[in-house]
N, C-alpha and C positions, 0 to 999 in steps of 0.2 A: 510323419514325421520322417525316419529315419529312411522310408525309402526316396522321398521329396528334400532333400541336402546328400544323399545320393546322387541323383540327377540334377543337385545345381551345382556341387564341390566334385565331382568324378577322380579327378587326380589329387586329392586334399588323402595323409595318411587316417587310419580306420579312427587312433588318438583322439586328430582333430577334430574327424564326422562325432566321434563319443562325446568331447566336448562342447561339439556345438547344439549337437540330441540333448545334453541334457542341463545347459542353460533356456533352451526353446523350454523343455514340459515341467519343468517347474511350478510346484501352487501356485507361486504367486504371477507367474507369467500368465499362469491358465487364468490365474484370478482376473485379473489384468484385462484378458482374453475377455472373458465374462463382463468386466465391466465397458467397458467396445460395443459390446453386442448388445449393451443394456437386459443383463440379465437379470439384475437387480429391480426392479423392476416389476419383477415375474414370480419372485419365494412371496414365499406365506412363511412369515414364522410366528412367532407365539411372542406376548407379551415381553418374554425376560428376554428371547434370545433379542427382539429389537432394541430392550433395553441398556440389552449389553452391545448392543454396536454390532450385530450377526451380517445385518445389511454388508456390511465394508472389509467382514472378517476374510483374508486371502483362504483361511483353509475353508471357510464354507462355500466360498466362492470358484477358491479351485475343486472340489470336488463336485461342486454344480457343471460346474464345467468337464470335467470326464467325464459324470455321467452322461450329459447332453451331444458326446460322442459315440457313448456309448446307444444312445436310443437313436443316433442318426444313425448310423450302422447298423441296428438290429431292422430300423425301421423302411431304409434304402436304400441296402447293402453296402458294399464294399467304394464302390464309386465315388457315390455321393458323398460318403462320411471323406472322403479322399476330399473330393470338392470345397466340401466342406471346411473341414481344416485348415487347407492352403488360401482359402477366403478370409477364415477367420483370426488366421498367422500374418496374411499378408508382408511387408516387409521387416518382419518382427527374423524374418529366415535370411533377410541378407545385407541385417544389418552388419559392420564393422563385417573388415576383408580379411582379419587373424581370427582363425576357431577362438572364443573366451574361454578362459583358466578359470575353471571355478578355484573359489579364496578356499578351497581348505585343499583341495590338490597343488596348489599355486603355494601352501602355506609349509604341507608336506614337502615340497622342492626343497624350497628354500631353506627348512630345516639341515635334510639332508648335501647340500651344496655348502654352508654353514659348519657343518661338522658335527649337530647339534642333534638331540636328542628328540623322538614321533612325537609331533604334539601329541596333549591328552587331554581330551573333554570332558570335563562330567557339567550335569543337570545340577545348581545348585539352589532352582527355587521352579517351583511348577506351583500357576495360581490359574483365577478364574472360574468361568465355570467351565461347561463338559464339553460348550459348541464354540467355546471362544475362550484357549486357555492360553497361555501365556508362559515361557518355557525362558529359564535367564538362565544361561551354559556360561562355566568358564572355559578358555582355554591355557593352558602351558606348554608352557618350550623348557622343561628339568626348571631352574630358579635362572635361568634368562629372563625372559618375562611371562608377561599375563595379561591377558581382555578376558570383557564381559559382556555377552550383550542379551539379549533379549529378542523373541522371536514367536509365532503363532503357534511353533510347534519348533521341537527338537530339532528340526535339520534346519531351519530358516533359522535357531538361535544359532550352530556351532556353527555356522555359513558366516552370520553377522558378525560372529565372537573371531572368526577364522579371519578375517577381512579388519577388524579392528588392531589383533597384533599382527599381522604385515605392517600396514602404518606403521606400526613400532617400531619391530625391528628394523625397515627398510629406511626409517625418516623421511 
């Protein structure tokens, strides 16, 4: 992915390329790619996992996508894996003229520019089965504001909480 982005955006600064890369390799994006490829129809899950909605879990589908890329590389080599990734991600790489900024980075930059303390994240709840957990995270900027969000993993919950807090402070 990094190689592809460098080829597509050769004059873009490294920081912007990193933002693009991070937005394209998240578990949620990998899960979306897996859904687009029809991976769910090929999963074999136990009854409990099926009952818990594992067929649509970003965690599971994201992990499966990563495993597929690894298997493709092992079985077919680098060129085939490169071709597979480029075909599977397709137009996602070209979306948006400007590199997206991750909500956590955006919140941290906002706090710094506003002379506020660094955002503090805390997991306030973990629930659900091992294969389909739910994390609830709270983010605070001192006593100014706070927001809470839930996600399929800690990172997803932190990202959603940062986005929610940004919406509060930027109005």
